C-alpha positions in Angstrom: -94.1 73.4 -14.0 -91.1 75.7 -13.7 -92.7 78.1 -11.4 -94.2 75.4 -9.2 -90.7 73.7 -8.9 -89.0 77.1 -8.0 -91.7 78.0 -5.5 -91.3 74.7 -3.9 -87.5 75.0 -3.8 -87.2 71.9 -5.6 -84.5 72.3 -8.6 -81.8 69.8 -9.2 -80.0 71.3 -12.2 -80.4 68.0 -14.1 -80.9 67.5 -17.8 -84.7 67.7 -17.3 -84.6 70.9 -15.2 -82.0 72.4 -17.9 -84.5 71.6 -20.6 -87.4 73.2 -18.6 -85.3 76.3 -18.1 -84.3 76.5 -21.8 -88.0 76.4 -22.8 -89.1 79.0 -20.2 -86.2 81.4 -21.7 -87.4 80.7 -25.2 -91.0 81.4 -24.2 -89.9 84.6 -22.3 -88.1 85.8 -25.4 -91.4 85.2 -27.5 -93.2 87.6 -24.9 -90.5 90.2 -25.2 -92.9 92.4 -27.4 -94.7 93.2 -24.4 -91.9 95.7 -23.2 -92.2 97.5 -26.7 -94.4 100.8 -27.2 -98.0 100.0 -28.1 -97.8 101.5 -31.6 -95.9 99.3 -34.0 -94.6 95.8 -33.1 -96.4 95.5 -29.8 -99.7 96.3 -31.3 -99.2 94.2 -34.5 -97.8 91.1 -32.5 -100.6 91.4 -29.9 -103.4 91.4 -32.7 -101.5 88.4 -34.2 -101.5 86.5 -30.8 -105.4 87.4 -30.5 -106.1 86.1 -34.0 -104.2 82.8 -33.2 -106.0 82.4 -29.9 -109.4 82.9 -31.3 -108.7 80.7 -34.2 -107.8 77.8 -31.6 -111.0 78.7 -29.7 -113.1 78.4 -33.0 -111.6 75.1 -33.8 -112.2 73.8 -30.3 -115.7 74.8 -30.5 -116.2 73.0 -33.9 -114.5 69.9 -32.4 -117.1 70.4 -29.3 -114.2 70.4 -26.8 -113.8 72.9 -24.1 -112.4 76.2 -25.1 -109.1 77.2 -23.7 -108.7 80.4 -21.6 -108.4 83.5 -23.7 -109.3 81.6 -26.6 -113.2 82.4 -26.9 -113.6 85.6 -28.8 -117.2 85.8 -27.7 -116.0 86.1 -24.1 -113.3 88.7 -24.7 -114.9 90.7 -27.8 -112.5 93.5 -29.0 -111.4 94.6 -25.6 -107.7 94.4 -26.4 -106.5 96.1 -23.0 -108.5 93.5 -21.0 -107.0 90.6 -23.3 -103.6 92.0 -22.7 -103.9 92.4 -19.0 -105.2 88.8 -18.8 -102.3 87.5 -21.3 -99.6 89.2 -19.2 -101.1 88.1 -15.9 -101.6 84.4 -16.7 -99.1 83.6 -19.3 -96.2 86.0 -19.4 -95.7 87.1 -15.9 -95.5 83.7 -14.4 -92.6 82.7 -16.8 -90.7 85.9 -15.9 -91.3 85.4 -12.1 -90.1 81.7 -12.4 -87.0 82.8 -14.2 -86.4 85.5 -11.7 -86.6 83.3 -8.8 -83.7 81.2 -10.6 -81.4 84.2 -10.7 -78.9 84.5 -7.9 -79.8 87.2 -5.5 -77.8 90.3 -4.9 -76.7 89.1 -1.5 -75.2 85.9 -2.9 -73.1 87.7 -5.6 
């Protein structure tokens, strides 16, 4: 929602917009592990996210509903690199780009 609003140049700074930005900032903080070296915290956090996504997918299959993107362990297997690339491209990067678009440009400072 934030990215589509910033891309369209529709941003009013009202309470709803501030709440949307606050949520995006929290989500960006949640994705901060992506900037860490692979060994240690990054790898551990990545594996926890993968387990969480796959548990969600398993639950969706049990309930006979459409499985969410990245949540089907049969589609992704154990290819951690492929999963990370998709996770960054579809979930993390759009949040950071939307927040970047809200930042004042160097020219306006």
